[in-house]
N, C-alpha and C positions, 0 to 999 in steps of 0.2 A: 313086567316089561311093558314100557308104555306102548300104547297103541299107535301104529303108523297111520298117517292120513291116507285116506283112500285116493286112488288115481283121479277120481272125478273131482275131488277137492283141489288137487294140484293143477288140474286143467283150468279150473275156474279162476284160481289165483293168477295163473299166467295170462289168461285172457284179460283180466282186470288191469294187470300191469301194462299190457300192450295198449289198452285204451287210454290209460293215463299218459303214456309216452306220446301217443299220437296227438292228444289234446295239447300237450306242452309244445310240441313242434308247431302245431297250428297257431297257437298264441304267439309264439316267437316270430313266425313269418308275418303275422298281422302287425306286430310292433315294428318290424323292419320296414314294412310298406308305408306306415304312417310317419316315419322319421325321415329327415333330409338324407340325401345321398351321402354315402360315406366319402370322406376325403380321399384323395388319391393316395395310394400306398407310398410309403417312404422310399421303397426300393423302386428301381426302374427309372424311366425318363421323367424329369420334373415337369410340373404343369407350367404353361406359358404365363408370364407376368408382364404388366404394363409399366413396371418401374424400370426406368432406364439405368444403365450402368452409371456408377458415380464418377467414372473417369472420362466421360464423354459428354460435351455440352448438349443441352436439349435444343433442337432446332424445330421450329414450327413446320408442320407438314405443308406441302405444296398447296397453294390456294388458300392459306390460312387467312382468317378475317382479322387477325391481330395486326394493327398498323405499326409501322416502324416510325422512328422519330421524324417529325415534320409532316407526317401523313395524317389524313382524317379517316377515322374508322368508317367503313361502308355501313349502310343501314342493314338491319336484319333482313333475312331472306323473305320474311313474311310482311315486310314494310317497303312500299315503293319509294324509290329515291325521289326527292323533290325535283321538279322540272328545271332545266337550266334557264337562267334569265336571258331574255332576248334583248334587253336594253343595253346600250353601250355604256361603259363606265364613265362616270362624270369626272372630267378632269378638274384639277384644282384651279380655281379662278384667281387671276391676279388682280390686285387692287388697281382700279382705274387711275390713270395718270391725272394729275391736277393741271387745270388750265390756268394760264396767267391772265387774269382779268376777263372781261367780257368783250368779245369782238363781234362786230356786226356780221351777220351771215353773208356769204358770197352772193353778190347780186348777179343777175343775168346781164348779158351784153346790152339788152334793151332797157335795163334799169339804170338809174343814175348812181354811179359809184359813190357820189357824195351824199346820197340819201338812201342808204341801205335800210332794209327792214330792221325794226327794233329787235335786239337780241333777246332770246328767251331768258327770263329771270332778271332782266335789266332793272326792273322796278315797276312801280305803279304808274298809271296814266296821270299825266299832268293836265291842267286846263288847256283846251284846244284854242288858245288865244295867243297870237304871236307876241313874244316879249318885246320885240322891236320890229320896225319896218323891214329890217334886213332879212327876215324870214317870212315876208308876206309877198304874194304875187304883185301887189300894187307897188311895193318897194322895188322889186326886180325890174319892173317896167320903166323905172327912172334911171337905170344904168345907161351909160352912153352907148353901149353896144347891144342893148336889148333889141332894138328894131332890126339890127343886122342878122341876128340869129333866130328871131321869132320864137322865143321860148314860151311854152304853155305849161300850166301846172300838170304834173303827172301824179294825180292822187291828192288826197287832203293833207293838211299839216299833221305831222306826228309829234306828240309831246310825251316825254318820259321823265319820271323821277328816277335817276340812275344811281343816286346815293354814292357817288365817288367812283363808280366802276369804270374800268378801262374800255374806251370805245376806239376801235381801229378805223382810221380814215383811209389809208391806202397801204401799199406794201412797205411803206417807209415810216409812217408816223401814226401816232395815236394820241388820244386825250384822256387824262386821268384826273380824278378829283372833283369833277363837276357835280353839282346837285341836280340840275335838270338839263335836258337835251331836247332841242326842237329842230326839226328838219322838214324841208319842203322840196320835193323833187320836181324836175321839169324835163321837158323834151323839146328839142329844137325843131325847126321846120325840116331839117335834114334827118330827123329822128336820132340825133345824138343826145346823150344824157347830160344833165346839169343838176346842181343842187345847192341850196342854202342851208347852213347849219348854225345854230347858236347854242353855246354851252354857258350856263350861268354858274357862278361860284359863290362861296360864302363871303369871300373877301377879295378886294382888288389884288392883293399879294398872291393869293392862290391862282387867280386868273392869269396874272403876269408870269408866274412860274410855269403854268401849262403852256403859255404862248412861247416862252423861251425854249422849252423842251421841244415844241413843234419846230421852231426855227433850227434847232440843233439836228433833229431827225431829218428834216428836209435837206440840210447841208450835206448829209451823208447818203442822200437818196440815190445818187448815181451809182455809187459803189454797191449799195444794197440791191438795186434793180439789176445790175449786171450779174451779181452773185445768183440772184433768182433765175435769171436767164440761163446761166451756166448749169444750174441744177436741172432745169427743164429742157436742156438741149436746144436752146434757142440762141440765135446770133446775139452776141453781147454788144448791142448798139445803143444802150440807154445813154441819153445825154440830158442832164438836169441843169437848168440855168436859173439864177435868181434874176428876175426881170425888173423888179422895182422894190423900193423901200421908202416908207413914210414914217412919220412920228408914231402912227398907230399900227402899222402893219407891214407885211412883206408878201411878195408874190413870186411864184416859181412856174417854170414851164418844163415839162418832161416829154421828150420825143424818144420813142422806143418801139420795139416789137413786143407787144404784150404777151403774156403767157396764160391769160385766162385767170379766173378766180375773182379777185377784187377788181381787176381791170379786164376790159375786153381783150381777146387775142388779136394778133396781127398789128400792123403799123398804126400808130396813133400819136396824138399830142394831148397831154393832160395839163390843164391850167389850174393852179391852186392859189387862193388868196386868203390870208389870215390877218385878223385885226384883234387887238385887245383894247377894250374900253371899259374902265372901271371893273365891275365884277363879271363882265361878259366877254366871251371869246367868240368872234364871228368868223365863219368860213364860207367861201364861195368857190365852187369847183365846176368846171365844165370840160367836156372832151370833144376832140375832133378826130373821128375815126376815118381811116383811109377808105374803108368799104362804104362809107356814107358821106360822100363828098358834099361840101357846102362852103359857105364863105370862110376864108382863112382869117384867123384873128391876128391882129397886129399887136405884138407884145409891147411896142413902143407906147401904147396907150394905157399900160397897166398902172402907172402912177395915178393917172386920172381916175381909173376904175377903183383903186384903193381909196381915194378921196371920196368918191361917190358912196362907196360902201360904208365909210366912216360916218358920212352924213345920215345914212339910213339907220345906222346903229344908235344914233342919238335921238331918233324919233320913237317915242314910246306910245 
C-alpha cells in the first residue's frame, strides 16, 4: 500500500497554492490600473455623443463666430480689431466742366471794364510797345472829348500773345481769333473807367470777320442785357442804341441798371466804339456811372469820335 502523504506536507502545498493565487490577483490588478478605463457597458444608459441626429439641420450655437452670407468674420478673440477710420469717405469726383474760350476776369467797379486784367493762360507776354497810337495815352489825348473827361492812364500798357483765344469784352460781345491783344486802362476826373484795346490778326479777312461778329453781338445786346437783369432780379431797363457808323467802324450806347460782374452795378451808361483797319481791330470804351457824376457825353459827336480813332489807328 502506497504511503499517504503526511498532514504537514498537505499543509505546505495548500499554503503554496494560496501564495500563487494572491500573486496572480495582484498582477491582474496592476495590469488593470495601467490600462485605459474600460468602455461603458453595453447595457444601461448609453454615453452622451456630439454627433447630431441626421434628421435635424445643424445650427450654430448662439454667439457663433461663423459669419453668414455678406458678413465679415470677426477677428479671433486674442486679436484686437483694427480701429475704425475717422476720415470721411472720399466721394467720387466729377470731371470739371469745360470753359468756352478765355474770358477776362471780372473787373472791380473802379477798374475799366474795357481793360480787364489778362486772363490766366491767355498766352505769353508781347512787346510792351503800342502797335498803333490808338492804344497810347498820347493818342487818347487827341480825341475830341479827351479834355472834357480828363482821362489819365490807370496802369501800364498790357500786351498778350493770345493765340486766337476768346476774349470777353462785356456781357454781350467777345473777340476770337486774334494773335495779340493790347490794352490800356484809364480813369476819368470823376473816377469813371475807360479803356483802349487793339487786337491784331493774321489777315485782314480774319480781322473783318471778328469785327462783323462784334457788330452782330452788339445788335443783340439789349435782349442779352435784359435777360441778364431778369436772372439777377434787377429791373429790365437795358436800352442799347447804335449811335454812329462810318466806313471803318460802329459805336453803341447802353443805358441800364448794371448787375455787377463785368460792369459796375446800379445805373450807368456804357459807350462802345469798334473799328477794323487791315489786320487790326480797335476798341474804345468808357462808362458814365450815376454814383460818380461827371460831364455827360453827347452821342451826337460819336461819328467824329470814330473818325478820330481811325486816324489814330493808322499811326504806327
